[in-house]
Each structure stands twice: as structure tokens, then as C-alpha cells.
N, C-alpha and C positions, 0 to 999 in steps of 0.2 A: 193199781191206783185209778179209780175213775177218772176218766178223761172228761165230765162234765162237770162244770163248776157254776151251775146258775146259781146255788146259794151266794156266791160271793157278788153277785151282780146285782144288788137290791137297791142302789142308789135311782131315784126318779128318771134322771137322764137316760139311763138304759132301757127304762120302761118304755119311755116317750119314742127314743129312736128306733126300739126293736117292731114297736108296732107301725112307726111311718115307714119303716123300711122294706115290712114284710108286705103292708098294704099297697106299697108302690114296687115291688120287686126288685128293688136295691139290696146289692150285698152290703153290710154293715158289720164293723168289727172291731173293739174295744182291743188295742195293741200297745206293745213296748212298757215303758217304765211302770205305769200304770198297774200292767197284771204283775208284771213281776215283782211289784213290790207287795200285792194281795196274797201271792205265794211266801215272801218273807215274811208276812205279817209287819211292814213297815207301812206307815202313814203315806198316803201321797196326795198332794194337792192339784195335781196336773193329769188331766185323761186327754189320751190320744184317740181320737176313730178315725178308721180309714174307710172309704166308701169307693166300691167299684164304679166309679163313675166321677160326675161334677160334685167334688167336696164341699166348695163354697154354697153352692146354690142350694147342696142339701142341708147347710149349717144355718144358711136363713130360713128356710122352711121350721127347722127343728126350732130354732131363735123363737119364730112367730106363732107357733104351737106354746111354746112355754112361757111367750109373754114377755121376751127379754127384747128391750129396745137397742142396746146400744152392741152391735156389732162388730167386729175387725177383719176384712175382707182380703187376702192377698191374690190377686188373682196371677200375677207373674209366678207365685210358689204353688197354686192352684192350693191353696189353704184358708183356713178363715178360723175364728174363735172368738169365745166371748165367756163371760165370767157368770157364775150360776151360784149362787153364796159366797162359798169360800174356796169354790173349785173355778179352775182354770180349762176351759175344755176347747180342744182345737179338733177340728174335721182336714182330712185332708184325700184328696181323689188317690189312690194306687197308683203308684207310677215306678217308670223305669227312670235310672239315673247313668247321666255319663259326664265324665270330668274332664277338663283342660288341665294340662300338667302342672301351672302355675296359678292355678286358681282353685279356691275351695265352694265356689257357686256353681252347682251341677245344673246341665240343659236335663230337662225332663219331659216324659211323654208318657201318656195312659199305658197303664199295665194291669196287670193280676194280681189278686192278695201275696201271691208267690212273688212276684216280682217285687213288692212292698216290702215284703220280711225278706228278701236277699239284698237290700240295700242298706239294712239296718246295719249298725257298728257290730251288737254281739247278738250271738245266739239266744243270751237271756233276755234281750230287749226285741226279741223278735216274734215272740209268744203272742199269740191273740186269740182271743173270745168270740165266737161268732154270737150274734145278736140278732138275727133272724129270727123267729118264733119257731120255727121248726128243728133249728137247732141252737136252741137260746143257750149259753153256755158251754157247749163244745169248744174244746182246746184245738186249736190247729199250729200244731209243732213241726214244720217240715226239717229243721236242725237239730233235733233232739235238745233244745234248748231246756227244757225241764230235768234231764239227765245231768246238764251241767250245773243248773239251780242246784238240785240235791247233791252235786259235789263239790259246789265253791270253785267253778273255772271259768274263767270268761275266756270265748271262744269266738272268732269270728265267721259269720255264715260264708262267707268266700274265701279265698286263699288272703292271709293277712297282709302281705304285700300290698294287693290291689285294695284292700279295705283301709289301709293306714297310708297310702299314697293319694287314694282318692280325696280322702280329708283327713289330712295329718292330726286334727284336733282331736280326732278318736285314739290318738294315743296318747294324750293325756287324761282321753276319759278312761281309759283302761286302766290307767293309774290310780285314779281320781274311784272309781270302782271297787277296784280291788283294795284300795284306803279303807273305805266306809263300808264295804260288805266283808271284808275281812277274809276277801275272794285270791286265790292262786290265778295269776295270767299264764296260762297255757306256753309250753316254754317254744314253740313255734311263733306266736304273735311276739313273745319277748325277744326274742332276735331279730324279729323284724323291725320292729319298733326302733331296736339298736342299729341295725343295719340303714333306717330310713329315718333317723331324730333329726337330721340338718332338715328335713321337709318340714318342719316345727316354722320355720324362719318366715313361711308365706302366710302362718296366721297373727291376726294383730294382736298385739300383747294386750289389750282389754278382754279377747276371747281368753287368752291363756291364763289369765289373772282369776276371770269367772270359775275356770276349774282347778287353779290353784289354790284359790280361796277355800274352796270345799274341801280338797285334801286338808290345808291346814285346820279347817272347823271338823274334821273327824275327831273319833276318839281318842284314835293315836296314830296322830299324824305323821310320826318319824317314820313310820312303814312305805308312806307316798315318797319322801323325799329321799329314801335309799333306793328306790325304784326310778325316780328322776335322774338320780344321780348314774344309778347304775347303766341304764338305758341310755347316757348322755343327754338328755331330752335337759336337764339342767342349764350344764353349760353353756346351753344356746341362750336362755334367756335369763339368766342368774349368777354370771360367772362369779361375783365376789362371795358366793354361797361355797362354792366350790372349792375357792382358794382357802378355806379354811380346813380344808380335809390336809392330814398326813401328821406325822409325827419326825420331829430331828433331836439327833443325839449327838451332843460333842464332850467330850473328857465322862460318857457315860452319866451324862445328864439328860434327861430325856424332858418334853412337853407334853402336853396331852393332846388327842386329835380334836382338835376345836371344831370343827364340822361335827362329829360323833358326840360331843360334849352340847352342841348347841340344840342337837335334837333332843339329847335326854331332859335338858331344860324346858323344851316345849313339850315335849310329853309330861312332864313333872304339873306343869302350867296347866295344861289342857284338863288335869283332874280335876282343877277347882274353879275353871272358868270357860266360859263360849265367848267370849270378849274376842272379836277376832284379831282386834286391833293390839290388844295386850299379847296375843298370842304372836304377832308379829314384830311387837318389843324383844319378845324372848328371841326369836330367829337374827333380829339385828342386834342385838346386846352387844356380842364379841366381836361384829363385823368387820373392826378395824385392827383385831388381833394381828391378821400378817403383815401389815405396811409398819406396825409398831414393835416388830418382834426384835428381840436384839439377845445377845448373848452375853452374860457376863461371868467370867471363870469363878467370880466368890461368889455370887447366890445363883447362879444359873439362868435360864430364860426369862425375860421381863416383857410386859406390853406394856411399858408407862404409857399413858394417857390416852389408852384406846377406846374410853367411853366419852373423853372430847371428840376427836375425830370420828369416831362412829355415830356421834350425833351429828357432825358436819355431813358426813357419808349419806345420813338418811333421806334429804330432799332430794340427792341426785338419782338414789335408787327409787325411790317413788315414782321419779320423773321419767325415767326410763323404764320402766315396770308398768305406767300409766295407772299408779295408783293415784287417789284423791291428794291434792296438795292443801287440802285445808286443815281444819282441826286437828283430823284424825293422824296427820302426818306431824302435827307440831306435839301432839302426844306421844306419839313414838318417838320423836327424837328426843324429849324430855325423859322420857324412863331409861332411852338408851345413856342419856348422858348421865342420870343419877344412879343407874345401877348399882356402881359400888359403894356409895355414901352408905347404905344400911350397915354393910359387911365391912367396912373399915370400923364402925360402931361396934361390932361384935369382936373385934379383932383388937380394938384399945378400950381405954377408960370411957365410958359413956357419959358425958356432961351434959347439962341441960342446955347451954349455949350451943352444941352441936347439935345434940335434938331440935331446939327453937328455928336453928337455920335449914335444918332438912324439912321441917313443917312448913318454912315459909316458902320455900323452892318447888318443892313437890305439890303445895296447896291441895285440892281436894284428891289429885290422884296419889296420895301418900299408901292408901290402902292396896291399889294395884302394883305400888313401887314394890312395897311390902311381898306382897306375891310373887311380884317376879325374881324378888330380891333370895325368897325363902326358896322357890325353884332353881335356884343357880346354885344351891348347895350341893355339889354332887362329887364323888370322892367312891373309889373301890375301899377304901378305911370307913367300914361301918362306924366305928367308935369316932373318927375324926367328924364323920356327917352329924353324930349322935350328939355329940359336945357341941358343934356348930347350933343346931337347931334349938338347943337348950339357950345358949345365949342370945340366940336372934328373938327365942321368946322374952327374956329379960329387955331387948330393946321395944320390943313390940309394946310391952307394958310401960317403958319409961315413956314411948310416945304419947299412950295413951293419959297417964298422969300428967305429963307437960302441955299436954292439949288442952287438957281441963282448967289446968292454975292458969295457962298464960294466954289460949285462948289466940295461938300463932296461927293457926292455917290459914291459910287467903289472908294472910296479915297485910293491913295497910293502917302506915303510922298514923296515929292518933291526932297528929297534928297534919292540918293541911298546907298546901301553899297561898292559899286564900287569907288563912289566917295568921301568916308569917308577914305576909304584904301589908294586913290590918294592922297589926300590932307594930309594926316598926313605918308604918306609913312609908313601903316603899315601892316599886314598879317591878317589874319581871326582871330577875338577875343572877347572879350564880350563886349569893350567897342561901338562897332560899334552896337550891339542892345540895347545898353543903348542909343545913340544917335539916334537913330533912332526913339525908341520909347518917349523920350524926346519929338522931334521935331511934331511927331505925336498928343501927348498930349497936347503939346502947342497951335497948330492948332485948336485942337477939342475946346480949354478952350478958345477961340480967342485969347490969347496973342500974336499970329504972324496971317498974313495972309495966306492963302495956295498959295501961291508961291516961286519961286524958290530962288529970292533974298533973301528974309527974312529967309528962310530955311535955308540958308546956313551961313548968318551972325550968326544965332542960334547955328549950328552946329561947328562954328570957338570958339564961346564963350564957349560952354560945355567942346569941345576938349580940350582946354586949362586947364578948371578947373578938367578936369580927368585926367591931367599930361601928354599930347600926344603935341608932339609938331609939328610945320609945317617947314618943310625943308626949308631952303633958296636955292632958284632956280640961 
């Protein structure tokens, strides 16, 4: 195989860097993830250029030549970056690094290209292509990263204990790359992660979540979670999920392993959506099964109320994981709370009233809820799964019919508080809430249609029953 890949480097920035570096006798290389992804034929929007010398000064000169006005310089780290069209281009001076035991912020000093490659997390991320004119496109691969890339193996340039101890976030990155690229982690690296799993605790939750969310967005995220579990990293920051694991048997009656079930649901839903927060809803839908688990001698294992308790657990989990506590959290909370409702409709008689109530509560998230519930249909019994899925299609069709007929999604009662006050010439009082609630229930139960005329008629009847008087005008 040729060791020159000049044909890959056709982006204008490489030509500018090559010309400037050559004219000024400066060594410059494109390195890391961009090079790896070139060989894997994956799109990358981040270009890392390492310079043997002053990285920020080099970056400023390149930005000036390319007429880029906005450039960010981080002198403490010897880095600088700017955006060019849709690319984020970072420059760094080649350096050596050393770490203190309880910090992932290294002290650095100038070094050679090989020093810089040695500090990289994995051999496949240490690949570099020369940008100087005489050697333009030559591969610099001191740790056989190309061989590891071809074999689908993740290895560290240094001893794994040193690599992971220096920066424990690399343990999360190992699992993220293994999941995204479908690579194997070399056994020495895997054993090292297990040995040092507790060192992940010096990493901020925000950085851990950045990696975890990339794992969740992978094509088959279950692989990442199984690796996180087997290396004991998951226990460090997400113990509630680990507590789902295991099967208990009493009197010959067993429940399923809810950890593996959750991963199956996550993989199922990942085939249909890239919505990170819908995938989080899949992760958390059964999170309250351990605290709600009970054994009944007649029916076996039960988890009554796990959807309500799970919904209450969502804010606490989001807070401890440093996930956003905004509408995204409320969205996940809602889906966890409602995730059994469509399933219960599949099991029982599908009434218009039950459908209306589901539409009213789910609002615009009904389609996502249905996706989650469909993904939640898992069993080793293929006949049982097929039967459930057919029934589920009937529920989906019924939802569509009722929605078209009654317009319940994002339901707002057709009678407002202002209209009630004007009609009965009253101020704010408890009767207003009683009337609005009664009208909503009447519409959801199908006693009256979702129309202004019928709602007003119901309002007048109930108002009189409550002792309110319609003033004569």
C-alpha cells in the first residue's frame, strides 16, 4: 500500500498551509481524527494541524493569508483555531505533556512531532500526513496506527495504564470510538480501563456526558453501554442504570433482565430516530423498576407504578448527570410517565375516550411516544411480539382517526375563563376551574363534541347547577 496520500488533501487550507510552511521552513502536519476519518471514508468537520514551533503564531499568519478575521488564540495551551466555511480548523505547537495525579490538565513544553503523536489517546488518532511541499501527503505512522485501523483495533501509543491515568476521559473515548466505529478495544487497554475505572471521578460530569451522548447517538448504542458496564465505568456516574441488571427467581417465576431489556429498546428506537432525547427516554423508561419490584405468589413479579416513579426520578438523574434541566428534561419525563399507556390500550379494549385522553396528555409528542412504545415490545417469543405489533398498528390507526375527528392534540377547552366570568358576571373563583375541568372531561369522554357551541351549552347548564346566575341584559 502506498504511504503517500496527497490525493486526499485537496482542501484549500492544506494548499495554503503547505505553501506557507515550506516557504518559512516550518514543519506542519494534519493529524488525528481528520486523518483517521479520511481512511475510514467518514465525514469530518474538524481539522487538526500540528506545527513544530509556535502554533498560535502560525495560525494567525494562515488566517491573515485566507482573509479570516475571527481567530481564537489560547496561549496557555499553545493552540488557536478559526472557522473556514463549515470547517473548524485548529492549530497546535508540537508538544510533550506531563500530568499531576488528580488533574487532567497537563503541563506542556515544546516537542517534536513524535512527542506530539506519543501524547495522543490511540494509535489510530496519532496518524499524521506531512503538509510540507517535498513530502506533501506522506504518512507519518510511528505506532502502526494504519495497521490497527485496518484491523479495527483500538490501542494506545503508550502503556494503557499511563495513557488512561494521565487523562481518564480517554477511557470514555475508547468506548465511544469502539461503539461508533464498531472496533475492538485491545485486551490490555480493556483490562487497564477496568483497573482504573474509579479515576473517571476526577472528570467533570459535563465532559463525561459529552462522550456518553455520542455513544447514545451511535448506530448500535447497546455495545457502548455493555462496555461501560463491564469496565465498571457506568457504576461511577450512572448507578441507577446498573441497578436494572439481574434476574431474580422465586417459586420458579423469573423477571427479565431489565438492563438488557433497556438496551434492546434503545437499539430498537435507534433504528428509527436520531433524536438524542427520545433515545434518553428509552434509557430511562424502566428506570424505576428496581424500587417498585414486588413478588406476588399468584401473578409473579410486578413493577406497579414504575412509570410514575420513573417520571419523578428523571429530574434528579438529569441534575446529577448535568444534563439540561429545561424542556428536554420535561419531554423525557413526559414520555417516561406515559410509556405504558399505548401498551395498555393494546392489551384492552380501545375506546375513543382512552384515545382522546392519551392525545390530550401526549400533545405533539404522541408520535415519539408511539415510537418508544413500539420499541418497548420485546420478547424471545416471536409470535407474541408479532401479535403485539399488529395490535399496536390498530391503536396507531385509531389515534389517527380520533385525532382527525375530534382535534384533541394540544387540547384547549373551547370555553375560556374570561368567557365564563363575562357570561355569569363573576370575578376569579373556584367555580371557573370546576366548569373548565367538567367541559374538558365531557369532551374527552365523548359526551359532547369538541366544539364551541356544545361547550357553551354545557357551561350554561353546569353554571346554573352551581348556583351561578346569568345577568339579564
